C-alpha positions in Angstrom: -34.0 71.2 143.1 -37.8 70.5 143.4 -37.6 68.2 140.4 -34.6 66.4 141.9 -36.5 65.9 145.2 -39.5 64.5 143.3 -37.2 62.1 141.5 -35.6 60.9 144.7 -38.9 60.4 146.4 -40.2 58.3 143.5 -37.1 56.2 142.9 -39.1 53.1 142.0 -39.9 54.8 138.8 -36.5 55.1 137.7 -36.0 51.4 137.4 -39.1 50.9 135.3 -37.7 53.7 133.5 -34.1 52.9 133.0 -35.0 49.7 131.4 -37.2 50.5 128.6 -36.5 53.7 126.9 -34.7 54.6 123.8 -33.2 58.1 124.0 -36.2 59.5 122.4 -36.8 62.9 121.1 -39.1 61.1 118.8 -42.6 62.3 118.5 -45.2 59.6 118.4 -48.0 59.0 116.0 -51.7 59.0 116.6 -51.7 55.2 117.2 -51.9 55.4 121.0 -49.9 52.8 122.9 -51.2 52.0 126.3 -49.1 51.1 129.3 -51.3 48.4 130.8 -54.5 50.3 131.6 -52.8 53.7 131.9 -52.6 56.1 128.9 -49.6 58.4 129.1 -48.8 61.3 127.0 -45.1 62.1 127.6 -43.5 65.2 126.2 -41.2 66.9 128.7 -37.9 68.6 128.8 -35.6 69.4 131.6 -35.8 73.1 131.1 -39.6 73.2 130.8 -40.0 71.1 133.9 -37.9 73.5 135.9 -39.7 76.6 134.6 -43.3 75.5 134.8 -44.5 74.1 138.2 -47.3 72.3 136.4 -44.8 70.2 134.6 -43.4 69.0 137.9 -46.9 67.9 138.9 -47.3 66.1 135.6 -44.0 64.4 136.0 -44.9 63.3 139.5 -48.1 61.8 138.3 -46.3 60.0 135.5 -43.7 58.6 138.0 -46.4 57.4 140.3 -48.1 55.5 137.4 -44.9 53.8 136.3 -44.0 52.9 139.9 -47.5 51.4 140.5 -47.2 49.4 137.4 -43.8 48.1 138.3 -44.8 47.1 141.8 -48.1 45.6 140.5 -46.3 43.2 138.3 -44.2 42.0 141.3 -47.4 41.6 143.3 -46.3 44.3 145.8 -48.7 46.7 147.3 -45.9 49.3 147.9 -42.2 49.8 147.9 -40.7 47.4 150.5 -38.8 49.2 153.4 -36.3 46.6 154.5 -33.8 48.1 157.0 -32.0 44.8 157.4 -31.9 41.7 155.3 -30.5 38.2 155.7 -28.7 36.5 152.8 -30.9 34.5 150.5 -30.8 30.7 150.8 -27.9 29.2 148.7 -30.3 27.3 146.5 -32.3 30.4 145.7 -29.2 32.1 144.4 -28.5 28.9 142.5 -31.9 29.1 140.9 -31.5 32.7 140.1 -28.1 32.2 138.5 -29.3 29.2 136.5 -32.2 31.1 134.9 -30.4 34.5 134.6 -27.2 33.1 133.1 -28.5 30.2 131.0 -31.1 31.4 128.6 -31.8 27.9 127.4 -32.8 26.8 131.0 -36.5 27.3 131.3 -38.1 26.8 134.8 -41.4 25.0 135.2 -42.8 28.1 136.9 -42.1 31.8 136.5 -42.3 32.7 140.2 -40.3 31.0 142.9 -40.6 32.0 146.6 -38.8 30.8 149.7 -40.5 30.8 153.2 -38.5 30.4 156.3 -40.0 28.6 159.3 -41.6 31.1 161.7 -41.7 28.9 164.7 -41.1 25.3 166.0 -44.2 24.7 168.0 -43.2 21.3 169.2 -40.1 19.1 169.4 -39.9 15.7 171.0 -37.0 13.3 171.1 -36.5 9.7 172.4 -33.9 7.1 171.8 -35.1 6.1 168.4 -36.8 9.1 166.8 -37.4 12.9 166.9 -40.6 14.8 166.1 -40.9 18.4 165.1 -43.8 20.7 164.2 -42.7 23.4 161.8 -44.9 26.5 161.4 -44.9 28.6 158.2 -46.6 31.9 157.3 -47.6 31.4 153.7 -49.2 34.0 151.4 -49.6 33.4 147.6 -51.6 35.9 145.3 -54.9 34.4 144.3 -54.1 34.9 140.6 -51.1 32.6 140.8 -51.4 28.8 140.3 -49.1 26.6 142.4 -47.3 24.1 140.3 -45.0 22.6 142.9 -43.8 23.0 146.5 -40.9 21.4 148.3 -39.6 21.4 151.9 -35.9 21.5 152.2 -34.4 20.1 155.4 -30.7 20.3 156.5 -29.6 17.2 158.4 -27.5 17.6 161.5 -25.2 14.8 162.6 -24.3 14.5 166.3 -21.3 12.1 166.8 -20.7 13.0 170.4 -22.5 10.0 172.0 -21.8 7.4 169.3 -18.9 5.0 168.7 -19.2 5.2 164.9 -19.3 7.8 162.2 -21.8 6.3 159.7 -25.4 7.1 160.5 -28.8 6.2 159.0 -32.3 7.5 159.3 -35.7 7.8 157.6 -37.2 11.3 157.5 -41.0 11.5 157.1 -42.9 14.7 156.4 -46.6 15.3 157.2 -49.3 17.9 156.6 -50.7 18.8 160.0 -54.4 19.6 160.0 -56.1 20.6 163.2 -59.6 19.5 164.2 -60.8 20.9 167.5 -57.2 21.8 168.4 -56.2 18.2 167.9 -53.5 17.6 165.2 -54.2 15.1 162.4 -51.2 14.1 160.3 -51.5 13.4 156.6 -48.4 11.6 155.2 -46.7 13.5 152.3 -43.2 12.2 151.7 -40.4 10.1 153.1 -36.7 9.7 152.4 -33.9 7.6 153.7 -30.6 9.3 154.5 -27.3 8.0 155.5 -23.7 9.2 155.7 -21.0 10.9 157.7 -21.7 14.6 156.7 -24.8 16.9 156.9 -26.7 17.5 153.7 -29.8 19.1 152.3 -32.8 16.7 151.7 -35.7 17.7 149.6 -39.4 16.6 150.1 -42.3 17.3 147.8 -45.2 18.9 149.7 -47.3 20.3 146.8 -50.6 18.8 148.0 -50.2 20.4 151.5 -49.5 23.8 150.1 -52.4 23.7 147.7 -54.7 22.8 150.6 -53.3 25.7 152.7 -53.9 28.2 149.9 -57.4 26.9 149.3 -58.3 27.1 153.0 -57.2 30.7 153.1 -55.1 30.1 156.2 -51.8 31.9 156.3 -50.3 30.1 159.2 -49.9 26.3 158.7 -47.8 23.4 160.0 -45.7 20.6 158.6 -44.7 17.7 160.8 -41.3 16.1 160.5 -40.4 12.7 162.0 -36.8 11.5 162.0 -36.6 7.7 162.6 -33.0 6.7 163.3 -31.6 3.4 162.2 -28.1 4.0 163.6 -26.0 0.9 164.1 -23.7 0.3 167.1 -24.0 1.5 170.6 -26.4 4.4 171.0 -26.8 6.8 173.9 -28.1 9.8 172.1 -26.8 11.9 169.1 -27.4 10.6 165.6 -29.2 12.2 162.7 -31.7 15.1 163.2 -32.7 18.2 161.3 -31.6 21.8 161.8 -34.6 23.8 163.1 -33.0 27.1 164.3 -35.3 29.8 163.1 -32.5 32.3 162.4 -30.0 29.9 160.9 -29.1 29.7 157.2 -29.3 25.9 157.5 -32.9 26.0 158.9 -35.8 24.4 157.2 -37.2 26.3 154.3 -40.3 26.0 152.1 -39.9 26.6 148.3 -43.1 27.3 146.4 -43.2 27.4 142.6 -46.2 29.2 140.9 -47.3 30.6 137.6 -48.7 34.1 137.2 -51.9 33.5 135.2 -52.2 37.2 134.5 -48.8 37.5 133.0 -48.9 38.7 129.4 -45.5 37.9 127.9 -46.5 39.4 124.5 -47.6 42.7 125.9 -44.4 44.6 125.2 -44.1 43.3 121.7 -47.6 44.4 120.9 -47.0 47.7 122.6 -44.0 48.4 120.4 -45.6 47.2 117.1 -47.0 50.5 116.0 -43.9 52.6 117.0 -42.3 54.4 114.1 -39.3 56.7 113.6 -39.9 60.3 112.8 -38.3 62.5 110.1 -35.5 64.9 110.7 -37.9 67.9 110.7 -39.6 66.4 113.7 -36.3 66.0 115.5 -35.5 69.7 114.9 -39.0 70.7 116.1 -38.6 68.6 119.2 -35.4 70.4 120.0 -37.0 73.7 119.5 -39.9 72.8 121.8 -37.3 71.7 124.4 -35.8 75.2 124.2 -32.7 74.0 122.4 -30.2 76.7 121.5 -29.4 75.0 118.3 -30.2 77.1 115.2 -32.2 76.0 112.1 -29.1 76.6 110.0 -27.5 73.5 111.5 -30.1 71.2 109.8 -28.0 70.4 106.7 -25.1 69.3 108.9 -27.4 67.2 111.0 -28.8 65.5 107.9 -25.3 64.7 106.6 -24.4 63.4 110.1 -27.6 61.2 110.3 -26.4 59.1 107.3 -23.4 58.1 109.4 -25.2 57.7 112.7 -27.8 55.0 112.1 -30.2 53.8 114.7 -28.5 51.0 116.8 -28.5 49.3 120.2 -25.9 50.4 122.7 -25.1 49.6 126.4 -27.0 51.2 129.3 -26.0 49.8 132.6 -28.5 50.1 135.4 -27.2 50.1 139.0 -30.1 49.5 141.5 -28.0 51.1 144.3 -28.0 54.4 142.4 -31.7 54.6 142.4 -32.2 53.4 146.0 -33.6 49.9 145.2 -30.7 47.8 146.4 -32.3 47.3 149.9 -34.9 45.0 148.4 -33.8 44.0 144.9 -31.3 41.2 145.6 -30.2 40.4 142.1 -29.1 41.5 139.7 -27.3 44.4 141.4 -26.4 45.8 138.0 -27.6 44.8 134.6 -27.4 46.0 131.0 -30.8 47.4 129.9 -29.4 48.7 126.5 -30.8 51.6 124.6 -31.5 52.7 121.1 -29.3 55.5 119.8 -28.9 57.2 116.5 -31.1 58.8 113.8 -33.6 57.4 111.3 -33.5 58.9 107.8 -37.0 58.3 106.7 -40.1 60.3 107.9 -41.4 59.9 111.4 -44.7 60.9 113.0 -45.8 63.5 115.5 -47.5 61.8 118.5 -46.5 58.5 120.0 -47.1 57.3 123.6 -43.7 55.8 124.5 -43.1 52.3 125.6 -42.0 51.5 129.1 -38.4 51.4 127.8 -38.9 54.9 126.2 -40.2 56.2 129.6 -37.3 54.7 131.4 -34.7 56.1 129.0 -36.3 59.5 129.1 -36.1 59.7 132.9 -32.5 58.6 132.9 -31.7 61.4 130.5 -33.7 63.9 132.5 -31.7 63.0 135.6 -28.4 62.6 133.9 -28.0 63.7 130.3 -24.5 62.3 130.1 -25.6 58.8 130.9 -28.3 58.4 128.2 -28.5 60.5 125.1 -31.7 61.4 123.3 -32.1 59.9 119.9 -34.7 59.4 117.2 -34.9 55.6 117.1 -37.0 53.3 119.2 -36.9 49.7 120.5 -38.7 47.2 118.3 -38.3 44.2 120.6 -37.9 44.0 124.3 -36.7 41.1 126.4 -37.3 40.1 130.1 -34.8 39.7 132.8 -34.7 37.4 135.9 -35.2 39.3 139.1 -34.8 38.3 142.8 -36.3 40.6 145.4 -36.9 40.5 149.1 -40.0 41.5 151.1 -41.1 40.8 154.6 -38.6 37.9 155.0 -39.6 36.3 151.7 -37.1 35.9 148.8 -38.8 35.7 145.4 -37.3 34.9 142.0 -39.4 36.1 139.0 -38.0 34.4 135.9 -39.8 36.6 133.3 -40.0 40.2 134.3 -41.0 41.5 131.0 -39.9 44.5 129.0 -36.8 45.3 131.0 -34.1 45.4 128.3 -33.9 46.2 124.6 -33.4 43.3 122.3 -33.6 45.1 119.0 -33.8 48.7 117.7 -35.2 50.1 114.5 -37.2 52.9 112.8 -40.8 51.9 112.9 
């Protein structure tokens, strides 16, 4: 019960854990494999943990290390506690689906964030134009490089005071910089729009966002001017933009950036030195884990090993089961895969497991029926695309490394 409580409290661990582990009773070699900057020696069994309180403490420390690493790679200081959440913008889901489903589709940036408007500090309208000042709270980690930013505006059409259905307007966007409390407008982009139906319009605002980040200010303003060119009698109405703060059609800022600290070859390097162990190591591991199996079963195991080669099998991870569904938007479920089976050639004694190995081990510790222990290891790991939600910001991370097994082998 104590162990179960520990696992529940440290749920963020599980995910890092469900994704990268091969059912491993394998004992590693002396070539120590580091998980980022943390060295982990991982040899636990469910029985030992329940009998020895110190094992619970060791497990708790291990879980904390994995959790911290997982959150660090997402640029999160802690586990988000989101009691309520709005649906992500439609185009953010489109971006996620494009990169998650189409592996040949490579984004220009590996991190994409959406920022909703926080406030409309000013709106002014006359017969020919409308002006809006849109305020955004923007925060981008210093180690990320902004590659592009765009403002998405949803046009609203008011036919009530017009005797025609076809409307025209020019929408201009400005970076608003304040000097002694006086706004100074810097032109960014403009676009003509016309038609009978509302639509999304996209404006590049990269220069403004780079200036914001460089200045260190988190609250900044974009100005929008809608200059109507409606034909026919006009007594109001016409084209404008949606500015409701809590509306799914409200203005939204999309920022594309690259994580300069990302090491996409880390997991491959991490797994390079992993090797399979011999059958005697497998038997010894079972004995250390207080297995009730007897030594006389070894010949049968060796015969069985010839028919049970190391291979990749399915391991479906459900974020709801581990308590992460409140802030991980997509995928809700994904296939992490695992390595199962035995290796027939000699293996070594001590290996620090990869992230996948840690994940698989924790899955097995929590539910032995869900992931078996085996003696083969991942030799290649692949990333997944992840969308998560924190403090009103939806983020798509294209390459979240080391989250599923691509290949298995005896190394």
